[in-house]
Backbone as a printed PyTorch tensor [residue, N CA C, xyz], in Angstrom:
tensor([[[ -96.3850,   53.2500,   33.5370],
         [ -95.3460,   52.8740,   34.4700],
         [ -94.6760,   54.1060,   35.0650]],

        [[ -94.5660,   55.1950,   34.3200],
         [ -93.9110,   56.3810,   34.8540],
         [ -94.7170,   56.9830,   36.0030]],

        [[ -96.0150,   56.7340,   36.0440],
         [ -96.8230,   57.2300,   37.1420],
         [ -96.4660,   56.5770,   38.4610]],

        [[ -95.7780,   55.4480,   38.4090],
         [ -95.4020,   54.7360,   39.6280],
         [ -94.0630,   55.1990,   40.1920]],

        [[ -93.3510,   56.0370,   39.4630],
         [ -92.0350,   56.4890,   39.9220],
         [ -92.2100,   57.5860,   40.9550]],

        [[ -91.6830,   57.3500,   42.1350],
         [ -91.7270,   58.3290,   43.2200],
         [ -90.3610,   58.3580,   43.8900]],

        [[ -89.7730,   59.5450,   43.9810],
         [ -88.4940,   59.7050,   44.6480],
         [ -88.7720,   60.2540,   46.0400]],

        [[ -88.4100,   59.4730,   47.0520],
         [ -88.6800,   59.8790,   48.4260],
         [ -87.8030,   61.0530,   48.8300]],

        [[ -88.3450,   61.9110,   49.6420],
         [ -87.6190,   63.0600,   50.1800],
         [ -87.4560,   62.8930,   51.6820]],

        [[ -86.6430,   63.7400,   52.2710],
         [ -86.4460,   63.6830,   53.7280],
         [ -87.7420,   64.0210,   54.4560]],

        [[ -88.4710,   65.0090,   53.9300],
         [ -89.7750,   65.3400,   54.5060],
         [ -90.7070,   65.7760,   53.3770]],

        [[ -91.9620,   65.6800,   53.6030],
         [ -92.9330,   66.0250,   52.5670],
         [ -93.2920,   64.8370,   51.6930]],

        [[ -94.0820,   65.1070,   50.6830],
         [ -94.5020,   64.0040,   49.8270],
         [ -93.4490,   63.6970,   48.7620]],

        [[ -93.4850,   62.4880,   48.2210],
         [ -92.4620,   62.0880,   47.2540],
         [ -92.5490,   62.9040,   45.9600]],

        [[ -91.4090,   63.0750,   45.3170],
         [ -91.3250,   63.8160,   44.0750],
         [ -91.6210,   62.8700,   42.9180]],

        [[ -92.5240,   63.2670,   42.0230],
         [ -92.9030,   62.4380,   40.8840],
         [ -92.3790,   63.0120,   39.5660]],

        [[ -91.8800,   64.2120,   39.5920],
         [ -91.4260,   64.8980,   38.3980],
         [ -89.9060,   65.0410,   38.4410]],

        [[ -89.2340,   64.8940,   37.3140],
         [ -87.7730,   65.0330,   37.3390],
         [ -87.3500,   66.4840,   37.5170]],

        [[ -86.1480,   66.6790,   38.0330],
         [ -85.5970,   68.0370,   38.1520],
         [ -85.0170,   68.4910,   36.8240]],

        [[ -84.4280,   67.5380,   36.0830],
         [ -83.8070,   67.8350,   34.7980],
         [ -84.2750,   66.8130,   33.7720]],

        [[ -84.2950,   67.2380,   32.5140],
         [ -84.6380,   66.3340,   31.4270],
         [ -83.5610,   66.4670,   30.3630]],

        [[ -82.8850,   65.3790,   30.0420],
         [ -81.8270,   65.3920,   29.0360],
         [ -82.3780,   64.8750,   27.7210]],

        [[ -82.0090,   65.5480,   26.6580],
         [ -82.4240,   65.1340,   25.3290],
         [ -81.3620,   65.5180,   24.3200]],

        [[ -81.4440,   64.9480,   23.1200],
         [ -80.4560,   65.3190,   22.1120],
         [ -80.9240,   66.5480,   21.3390]],

        [[ -80.1770,   66.9420,   20.3160],
         [ -80.4630,   68.1720,   19.5880],
         [ -81.8230,   68.1440,   18.8920]],

        [[ -82.3400,   66.9700,   18.6650],
         [ -83.6560,   66.8560,   18.0380],
         [ -84.7860,   67.4170,   18.8910]],

        [[ -84.5540,   67.5830,   20.1680],
         [ -85.5650,   68.1230,   21.0800],
         [ -85.3400,   69.6000,   21.3830]],

        [[ -84.4390,   70.2340,   20.6520],
         [ -84.1120,   71.6330,   20.9020],
         [ -85.0870,   72.5540,   20.1670]],

        [[ -86.2940,   72.6380,   20.6790],
         [ -87.3300,   73.5110,   20.1230],
         [ -87.8970,   74.3660,   21.2410]],

        [[ -88.2770,   75.5790,   20.8950],
         [ -88.8140,   76.5050,   21.8840],
         [ -90.0350,   75.9680,   22.5960]],

        [[ -90.9010,   75.2880,   21.8620],
         [ -92.1270,   74.7480,   22.4590],
         [ -91.8130,   73.7280,   23.5490]],

        [[ -90.8180,   72.8870,   23.3050],
         [ -90.4320,   71.8790,   24.2980],
         [ -89.7890,   72.5560,   25.5060]],

        [[ -88.8990,   73.5160,   25.2580],
         [ -88.2440,   74.2150,   26.3580],
         [ -89.2450,   75.0020,   27.2020]],

        [[ -90.2140,   75.6510,   26.5540],
         [ -91.2360,   76.3970,   27.3100],
         [ -92.0810,   75.4570,   28.1700]],

        [[ -92.4490,   74.2990,   27.6190],
         [ -93.2230,   73.3220,   28.3840],
         [ -92.4760,   72.8310,   29.6110]],

        [[ -91.1740,   72.6090,   29.4470],
         [ -90.3600,   72.1720,   30.5870],
         [ -90.2470,   73.2830,   31.6220]],

        [[ -90.0400,   74.5170,   31.1650],
         [ -89.9530,   75.6440,   32.1060],
         [ -91.2540,   75.8050,   32.8840]],

        [[ -92.3730,   75.6250,   32.1950],
         [ -93.6800,   75.7580,   32.8440],
         [ -93.8340,   74.7230,   33.9620]],

        [[ -93.2400,   73.5680,   33.7670],
         [ -93.3100,   72.5130,   34.7890],
         [ -92.1220,   72.5580,   35.7550]],

        [[ -91.3030,   73.5930,   35.6480],
         [ -90.1110,   73.7920,   36.4800],
         [ -89.1280,   72.6240,   36.3660]],

        [[ -88.9120,   72.1770,   35.1280],
         [ -87.9390,   71.1260,   34.8340],
         [ -86.8270,   71.7670,   34.0000]],

        [[ -85.5850,   71.5780,   34.4320],
         [ -84.4590,   72.1650,   33.7110],
         [ -84.1600,   71.3290,   32.4710]],

        [[ -84.0870,   71.9830,   31.3250],
         [ -83.7900,   71.2960,   30.0650],
         [ -82.2880,   71.1620,   29.9030]],

        [[ -81.8230,   69.9410,   29.7320],
         [ -80.4100,   69.6820,   29.4480],
         [ -80.3610,   69.1850,   28.0080]],

        [[ -80.5600,   70.1320,   27.0920],
         [ -80.6510,   69.8320,   25.6700],
         [ -79.6970,   70.7650,   24.9380]],

        [[ -78.7420,   70.2270,   24.1620],
         [ -77.8490,   71.1130,   23.4130],
         [ -78.6130,   71.8130,   22.2950]],

        [[ -78.1360,   72.9800,   21.8980],
         [ -78.8040,   73.7210,   20.8300],
         [ -78.3430,   73.2140,   19.4690]],

        [[ -79.2180,   73.3430,   18.4860],
         [ -78.8780,   72.9560,   17.1210],
         [ -77.9550,   74.0070,   16.5150]],

        [[ -77.3620,   73.6890,   15.3780],
         [ -76.4330,   74.6100,   14.7240],
         [ -77.1210,   75.9050,   14.2980]],

        [[ -78.4060,   75.8200,   13.9440],
         [ -79.0970,   77.0140,   13.4570],
         [ -79.6830,   77.8710,   14.5870]],

        [[ -79.3860,   77.5370,   15.8370],
         [ -79.8810,   78.2980,   16.9830],
         [ -78.7240,   78.9630,   17.7100]],

        [[ -79.0490,   80.0440,   18.4250],
         [ -78.0030,   80.6610,   19.2360],
         [ -77.8060,   79.8170,   20.4880]],

        [[ -76.5920,   79.8380,   20.9880],
         [ -76.2460,   78.9960,   22.1370],
         [ -76.8290,   79.5840,   23.4150]],

        [[ -77.4860,   78.7390,   24.2010],
         [ -78.0850,   79.1870,   25.4570],
         [ -77.0780,   79.0700,   26.5900]],

        [[ -77.0080,   80.0600,   27.4540],
         [ -76.0730,   79.9740,   28.5870],
         [ -76.5770,   78.9740,   29.6280]],

        [[ -75.6390,   78.4150,   30.3690],
         [ -76.0150,   77.5200,   31.4710],
         [ -76.2550,   76.0820,   31.0610]],

        [[ -75.7360,   75.6710,   29.8980],
         [ -75.8900,   74.2740,   29.4810],
         [ -74.9770,   73.4060,   30.3320]],

        [[ -75.5500,   72.3750,   30.9640],
         [ -74.8240,   71.5010,   31.8880],
         [ -74.2610,   70.2950,   31.1250]],

        [[ -72.9950,   70.3960,   30.7100],
         [ -72.3840,   69.3320,   29.9040],
         [ -72.1950,   68.0370,   30.6950]],

        [[ -71.8820,   68.1440,   31.9770],
         [ -71.6580,   66.9410,   32.7920],
         [ -72.9380,   66.1090,   32.8970]],

        [[ -74.0630,   66.7660,   33.1010],
         [ -75.3400,   66.0490,   33.1740],
         [ -75.6880,   65.4470,   31.8170]],

        [[ -75.4020,   66.1880,   30.7560],
         [ -75.7100,   65.6970,   29.4100],
         [ -74.8960,   64.4490,   29.0950]],

        [[ -73.6500,   64.4000,   29.5470],
         [ -72.8190,   63.2240,   29.2850],
         [ -73.3370,   61.9860,   30.0120]],

        [[ -73.9610,   62.1830,   31.1690],
         [ -74.4990,   61.0310,   31.9170],
         [ -75.7240,   60.4330,   31.2300]],

        [[ -76.2750,   61.1290,   30.2660],
         [ -77.4160,   60.6280,   29.5030],
         [ -77.0730,   59.3150,   28.8150]],

        [[ -75.8120,   59.1140,   28.4980],
         [ -75.3530,   57.9110,   27.8230],
         [ -75.6390,   56.6560,   28.6520]],

        [[ -75.6400,   56.7520,   29.9650],
         [ -75.9410,   55.5990,   30.8280],
         [ -77.3690,   55.1200,   30.5760]],

        [[ -78.2880,   56.0660,   30.4770],
         [ -79.6900,   55.7200,   30.2200],
         [ -79.8250,   55.1040,   28.8380]],

        [[ -79.1430,   55.6650,   27.8570],
         [ -79.2300,   55.1270,   26.5000],
         [ -78.6790,   53.7170,   26.4170]],

        [[ -77.5850,   53.4460,   27.1370],
         [ -77.0490,   52.0820,   27.1500],
         [ -78.0100,   51.1190,   27.8110]],

        [[ -78.6890,   51.5740,   28.8720],
         [ -79.6590,   50.7260,   29.5650],
         [ -80.8350,   50.4070,   28.6390]],

        [[ -81.3130,   51.4050,   27.9230],
         [ -82.4170,   51.1740,   26.9740],
         [ -81.9600,   50.2160,   25.8750]],

        [[ -80.7360,   50.3920,   25.4000],
         [ -80.1970,   49.4670,   24.3960],
         [ -80.1120,   48.0490,   24.9210]],

        [[ -79.7280,   47.9040,   26.2030],
         [ -79.6530,   46.5730,   26.8070],
         [ -81.0380,   45.9370,   26.8680]],

        [[ -82.0510,   46.7320,   27.2240],
         [ -83.4170,   46.2050,   27.2850],
         [ -83.8730,   45.7770,   25.8950]],

        [[ -83.5300,   46.5630,   24.8790],
         [ -83.9280,   46.2120,   23.5110],
         [ -83.2600,   44.9290,   23.0350]],

        [[ -82.0670,   44.6220,   23.5690],
         [ -81.3990,   43.3740,   23.2150],
         [ -82.1060,   42.1580,   23.8010]],

        [[ -82.8500,   42.3480,   24.8490],
         [ -83.6040,   41.2570,   25.4630],
         [ -84.9470,   41.1530,   24.7430]],

        [[ -85.0820,   40.1540,   23.9150],
         [ -86.2390,   40.0580,   23.0260],
         [ -87.5660,   40.0680,   23.7820]],

        [[ -87.6140,   39.3430,   24.8760],
         [ -88.8710,   39.2480,   25.6090],
         [ -89.2910,   40.5970,   26.1850]],

        [[ -88.3160,   41.4130,   26.6130],
         [ -88.6370,   42.7400,   27.1330],
         [ -88.9650,   43.7120,   26.0030]],

        [[ -88.1950,   43.6440,   24.9190],
         [ -88.3760,   44.6050,   23.8290],
         [ -89.7340,   44.4420,   23.1460]],

        [[ -90.1960,   43.2010,   22.9970],
         [ -91.4820,   42.9890,   22.3310],
         [ -92.6510,   42.9670,   23.3020]],

        [[ -92.3550,   42.9670,   24.5880],
         [ -93.3660,   42.9780,   25.6530],
         [ -94.4020,   41.8620,   25.4500]],

        [[ -93.9710,   40.6370,   25.6880],
         [ -94.8670,   39.4930,   25.5790],
         [ -95.9660,   39.5200,   26.6400]],

        [[ -95.6680,   40.0550,   27.8170],
         [ -96.6640,   40.0770,   28.8870],
         [ -97.7490,   41.0940,   28.5660]],

        [[ -98.9920,   40.7100,   28.7710],
         [-100.1030,   41.6050,   28.4680],
         [-100.3640,   42.5980,   29.6000]],

        [[-100.2170,   42.1480,   30.8360],
         [-100.4870,   43.0220,   31.9760],
         [ -99.2500,   43.8450,   32.3350]],

        [[ -99.4770,   45.1040,   32.6650],
         [ -98.3710,   45.9990,   33.0230],
         [ -97.6310,   45.4900,   34.2590]],

        [[ -98.3490,   44.8900,   35.2100],
         [ -97.7130,   44.3590,   36.4170],
         [ -96.7210,   43.2570,   36.0810]],

        [[ -97.1160,   42.3600,   35.1850],
         [ -96.2290,   41.2640,   34.7990],
         [ -95.0190,   41.7940,   34.0400]],

        [[ -95.2410,   42.7850,   33.1770],
         [ -94.1390,   43.3660,   32.4190],
         [ -93.1500,   44.0510,   33.3610]],

        [[ -93.6650,   44.8150,   34.3250],
         [ -92.8050,   45.5020,   35.2830],
         [ -92.0120,   44.4900,   36.1060]],

        [[ -92.6480,   43.3870,   36.4870],
         [ -91.9490,   42.3420,   37.2280],
         [ -90.8300,   41.7440,   36.3810]],

        [[ -91.0850,   41.5520,   35.0970],
         [ -90.0710,   40.9970,   34.1910],
         [ -88.8830,   41.9770,   34.0640]],

        [[ -89.1770,   43.2660,   33.9460],
         [ -88.1140,   44.2730,   33.8500],
         [ -87.2850,   44.2820,   35.1280]],

        [[ -87.9410,   44.2330,   36.2770],
         [ -87.2120,   44.2250,   37.5520],
         [ -86.3350,   42.9820,   37.6780]],

        [[ -86.8750,   41.8390,   37.2950],
         [ -86.1070,   40.5950,   37.3580],
         [ -84.8870,   40.6720,   36.4390]],

        [[ -85.0720,   41.2000,   35.2470],
         [ -83.9540,   41.3150,   34.3010],
         [ -82.8800,   42.2540,   34.8250]],

        [[ -83.2720,   43.3450,   35.4570],
         [ -82.2730,   44.2730,   35.9810],
         [ -81.5230,   43.6800,   37.1720]],

        [[ -82.2160,   42.8930,   37.9910],
         [ -81.5390,   42.2340,   39.1140],
         [ -80.5160,   41.2340,   38.5820]],

        [[ -80.9050,   40.4570,   37.5830],
         [ -79.9840,   39.4810,   36.9990],
         [ -78.7970,   40.1970,   36.3710]],

        [[ -79.0520,   41.3030,   35.6620],
         [ -77.9640,   42.0680,   35.0460],
         [ -77.0120,   42.6220,   36.0990]],

        [[ -77.5540,   43.1610,   37.1840],
         [ -76.6830,   43.7270,   38.2090],
         [ -75.8500,   42.6420,   38.8780]],

        [[ -76.4060,   41.4470,   39.0490],
         [ -75.6360,   40.3420,   39.6290],
         [ -74.5000,   39.9370,   38.7000]],

        [[ -74.7770,   39.8820,   37.4000],
         [ -73.7280,   39.5300,   36.4360],
         [ -72.6360,   40.5870,   36.4300]],

        [[ -73.0180,   41.8620,   36.4760],
         [ -72.0330,   42.9520,   36.4960],
         [ -71.1890,   42.8710,   37.7560]],

        [[ -71.8220,   42.5470,   38.8740],
         [ -71.0950,   42.4570,   40.1390],
         [ -70.0940,   41.3090,   40.0980]],

        [[ -70.4970,   40.1680,   39.5220],
         [ -69.5910,   39.0230,   39.4300],
         [ -68.3910,   39.3570,   38.5490]],

        [[ -68.6260,   40.0990,   37.4580],
         [ -67.5390,   40.4540,   36.5580],
         [ -66.5670,   41.4460,   37.1930]],

        [[ -67.0920,   42.3210,   38.0440],
         [ -66.2390,   43.3560,   38.6230],
         [ -65.4390,   42.8430,   39.8270]],

        [[ -65.8120,   41.6840,   40.3610],
         [ -65.0870,   41.1520,   41.5120],
         [ -63.7210,   40.6240,   41.0740]],

        [[ -62.7300,   40.8470,   41.8970],
         [ -61.3940,   40.3620,   41.5970],
         [ -61.2670,   38.9250,   42.0890]],

        [[ -60.4420,   38.1470,   41.4370],
         [ -60.2760,   36.7690,   41.9060],
         [ -59.7100,   36.7300,   43.3250]],

        [[ -60.1540,   35.7310,   44.0820],
         [ -59.7370,   35.6320,   45.4760],
         [ -58.3080,   35.1250,   45.6040]],

        [[ -57.8460,   34.3650,   44.6420],
         [ -56.4740,   33.8750,   44.7040],
         [ -55.7960,   34.1560,   43.3720]],

        [[ -54.5070,   34.1530,   43.3960],
         [ -53.7520,   34.4160,   42.1750],
         [ -53.0770,   33.1340,   41.7170]],

        [[ -53.8480,   32.1120,   41.4870],
         [ -53.2990,   30.8470,   41.0240],
         [ -53.0900,   30.9180,   39.5240]],

        [[ -51.9560,   30.4070,   39.0760],
         [ -51.7110,   30.3820,   37.6410],
         [ -52.1050,   29.0210,   37.0990]],

        [[ -52.4180,   28.9900,   35.8280],
         [ -52.8790,   27.7600,   35.2150],
         [ -51.7130,   26.9880,   34.6020]],

        [[ -50.5570,   27.6280,   34.4590],
         [ -49.3940,   27.0010,   33.8170],
         [ -48.7880,   25.8770,   34.6480]],

        [[ -47.4990,   25.6670,   34.4540],
         [ -46.7870,   24.6130,   35.1790],
         [ -46.7260,   24.9450,   36.6630]],

        [[ -46.8540,   23.9350,   37.5130],
         [ -46.7310,   24.2010,   38.9500],
         [ -45.2930,   24.5850,   39.2940]],

        [[ -45.1780,   25.4710,   40.2640],
         [ -43.8390,   25.9050,   40.6740],
         [ -43.1420,   24.7780,   41.4290]],

        [[ -41.8490,   24.7300,   41.2660],
         [ -41.0540,   23.7250,   41.9610],
         [ -40.7580,   24.2440,   43.3670]],

        [[ -41.0650,   23.4470,   44.3680],
         [ -40.8570,   23.8490,   45.7550],
         [ -39.5610,   23.2280,   46.2310]],

        [[ -38.6780,   24.0600,   46.7150],
         [ -37.3960,   23.5770,   47.2190],
         [ -37.3760,   23.7540,   48.7190]],

        [[ -37.1480,   22.6490,   49.4430],
         [ -37.0630,   22.6900,   50.9000],
         [ -35.6070,   22.7700,   51.2920]],

        [[ -35.2910,   23.6880,   52.1320],
         [ -33.9270,   23.8130,   52.6020],
         [ -33.8720,   23.4740,   54.0880]],

        [[ -32.9150,   22.7320,   54.3980],
         [ -32.7540,   22.4130,   55.8260],
         [ -31.8610,   23.4470,   56.4770]],

        [[ -32.1450,   23.7680,   57.7020],
         [ -31.3240,   24.7710,   58.3680],
         [ -30.3690,   24.1700,   59.3480]]])
């Protein structure tokens, strides 16, 4: 499925490789960092306690990694997606797309503010005054 990811550019062919790769401290090994450098991908991986700190660590990008982790957790909560009942990759991808569309619609409905401010309690007493 990752082979199908293409990020369109203003001109030229689409980009298939990420610019940055975020990982936790478990991926802080020289071999992984060298492989990423060879592919011109910036590593956004914090160093372990037993390593010297590397300059240029992008904390803001690393914090956004949590969005991806929450999304993966959400997919794992959906039993049909997590166990991949569909045998064909096309059907599985369609199921993932459908689930994300449904999720985004639910999120949008929750974020919308109510159109009116009606209270559920006792109705207000309306007093008419003559002029």
